[in-house]
C-alpha positions as CSV (number, residue, x, y, z in Angstrom):
1,M,23.5,8.5,-38.0
2,S,22.0,10.3,-35.2
3,C,19.9,7.8,-32.6
4,T,16.8,9.8,-30.7
5,L,14.4,8.8,-28.2
6,D,10.4,10.1,-28.1
7,Y,10.1,9.7,-24.8
8,L,13.1,12.4,-23.6
9,S,13.0,15.5,-24.5
10,S,15.4,17.8,-26.7
11,Q,16.2,20.3,-23.9
12,P,18.2,19.7,-20.9
13,G,15.9,19.7,-17.8
14,E,13.2,19.4,-19.9
15,L,11.2,16.2,-19.7
16,S,8.5,15.4,-22.9
17,A,4.7,15.1,-22.7
18,I,5.2,11.2,-23.3
19,Y,7.7,11.0,-20.8
20,K,5.9,12.9,-18.7
21,A,2.6,10.5,-18.6
22,G,4.6,7.8,-18.1
23,L,5.1,8.7,-15.0
24,R,2.2,10.1,-14.0
25,R,0.4,6.8,-14.7
26,K,3.2,4.7,-12.7
27,V,3.4,6.7,-10.0
28,L,-0.9,6.6,-10.1
29,L,-0.9,3.2,-10.2
30,G,1.7,3.0,-7.3
31,V,-0.4,5.4,-5.1
32,G,-3.4,2.3,-5.9
33,L,-1.8,-0.9,-5.1
34,S,0.0,0.9,-1.8
35,L,-3.9,1.9,-1.1
36,A,-5.6,-1.0,-2.0
37,T,-3.0,-3.0,-0.3
38,A,-3.3,-0.6,3.5
39,L,-7.4,-1.7,2.6
40,L,-7.1,-4.9,1.7
41,G,-5.1,-5.3,5.1
42,L,-7.8,-4.0,7.0
43,V,-9.6,-6.9,5.9
44,A,-7.5,-9.4,6.8
45,L,-7.2,-7.7,10.4
46,A,-10.7,-8.5,11.6
47,Q,-10.6,-12.0,9.7
48,G,-10.7,-14.6,12.0
49,S,-12.5,-17.1,14.8
50,Y,-12.7,-13.5,17.4
51,G,-15.2,-11.3,15.6
52,L,-14.0,-8.5,15.5
53,T,-15.0,-5.7,12.4
54,P,-12.7,-3.9,10.4
55,L,-14.0,0.0,12.4
56,G,-12.9,-2.6,15.8
57,A,-9.6,-3.0,14.5
58,L,-9.1,-0.1,13.1
59,K,-9.5,1.5,16.1
60,C,-6.9,-0.9,18.3
61,L,-4.3,0.2,15.5
62,L,-4.7,3.7,16.7
63,G,-4.9,2.8,20.6
64,L,-8.1,4.2,20.8
65,E,-9.6,0.3,22.1
66,G,-8.0,-2.4,24.2
67,G,-8.6,-5.4,26.1
68,T,-8.6,-8.7,23.8
69,N,-9.4,-7.1,20.9
70,A,-6.0,-5.0,20.9
71,V,-4.1,-8.8,21.6
72,V,-5.6,-10.5,19.4
73,V,-5.2,-7.1,16.4
74,L,-1.7,-6.4,17.7
75,D,-0.6,-9.7,18.9
76,I,-1.0,-12.5,16.7
77,R,-3.3,-11.1,13.2
78,L,-0.6,-7.6,13.2
79,P,2.5,-9.8,11.9
80,R,1.0,-11.7,10.6
81,I,-0.4,-9.0,7.7
82,L,3.3,-7.8,7.9
83,A,5.4,-10.6,7.8
84,A,3.0,-11.3,4.7
85,I,3.5,-7.3,2.4
86,I,6.9,-7.8,3.4
87,T,7.3,-11.6,1.9
88,G,5.4,-10.2,-1.5
89,W,7.8,-7.4,-1.7
90,V,10.9,-9.0,-1.2
């Protein structure tokens, strides 16, 4: 009795087209979700009672802007967002 799986190739070292398509879909999904998380994180950095634009938050992250904006972004909002991402990941 022989059992074959459609997604495995008969040749050692080769991947079937079905397996490659599934792998490609998983990679694209991972990249898409990572980009969405980064974009939503940037938007979340700009949200709050202290008015800040997403561009201003990005400047603070890159070190191009300092002062009160940098304190709000780097010391208050960024740790909160990173904790949420880590908690969701775990």
